[in-house]
N, C-alpha and C positions, 0 to 999 in steps of 0.2 A: 457522546463525545463529539466535538466538532473538529474540522480540518483547520488548516492555517487561515482560510478565508471566512471561518465562522459557520460554514454550512455543516448541518447535522449529517452524520454518517449513519447508514442503516444497511441492513442485509440487502445485497443485490446491487449496490453501488460499485462503481469503478473508481479505483483510487490509484494514485501515483505516489510512490515513496521515493524521495531523492535526497542526496547528501548523506547517506548512511555510510558508516566506516567500512563495512564489507560491500564490495561492488555488487555482489550477488543479491543484496537486499534492495538495490535501486532498480525498481521495476514497476510495471502496471499489475495491479491486483484487482480481483473481485472479492467483496466482503461476502463470505460464506455464512458466518454466524456473527451476531452481535449481542451484547448484553441485553437481556430482557426477551430474547427469542424463546419461544415455547420449547424447543428441543436442544437448548444450549444453556448450560449452567455456569459457564465461564465468565469472568469479569472483563476479559479482553475480547478484542475482535479477531476472529479467524479469517485469514486472507488466503486466497489461491492465486498464485502467479498465472498471468495469461500472456499469450503471444500477441503479436501485432495483429493477427487475423482474428483474435478474440477467443481462441481456443485455449483450454487450460494446459499448462506445461506439465509433462508427465513426471519428471524427476526434480526433486528440490523445489517443490512448488508451494509449500505451506509456510506461512509466517503469521506472527501475532502482532497486534498493535495494542498498546505501545510495544515498540520493537524491543526484543529481547536479545541479549548477547550470551551465547553459549560457546565458551572456549576454555581449554585446560590451563592456559597461562595466565596467572593472576596479573601480571603487568599488562598484557595484551587486552585483557578484560577491562581493566581500569581505563586504558587508552581508548578503546573502543567505545566504552560507556560515556566517557567524557566527550569524545568527538560527536557521538549521536545526540547527546543532550544538547550540544551547541549548534549542530548543523543540519540534522535530518528534518525533513518536512513531509507532510502528507497533504495531498490535494484531492479533492473529490472532483471526478470527471464526469460530466453529464453530457450526453449527446443524443441526437435523434437523427436517423438517417431516413430520407424519403422512401427509399426502396426496401426498407426493413433491415438492410445490412449496416455495418458501421465500419468507418476507417478510424480505428483507434489512434494510429500513428499521428495523423493530421491533427486530431483533436488535442492529443497530448502535447504536441509542440506548441500549439496555440495557448493552451492553459499555462504551460511553463513560462512562456514569454510574458504573458500578462502578469504573473504573480511575481516573477523573479526580480 
């Protein structure tokens, strides 16, 4: 599967999800598993939410791509699903830092400005 810019997504890539109905879903993630991985039988991408410093968020940190909507209200489900289908985007973020560290925040802002 490819992101909005046509770049192939694979395990270990950093991605940004934006424009989702639920604000909690708009974040930077690392792809933990992708279809075709030896230890993954799913058809979706398993994503782990990360902080600005690159560490994994401890709570509410798992998402799947394509983004799923799980809510008890059928009206809210239809509203969220329609909004996500029309508005959300995923961007593959690639960066290299000379000292081995990474400033994800800076890179994310640059990518979003270029694509938006």
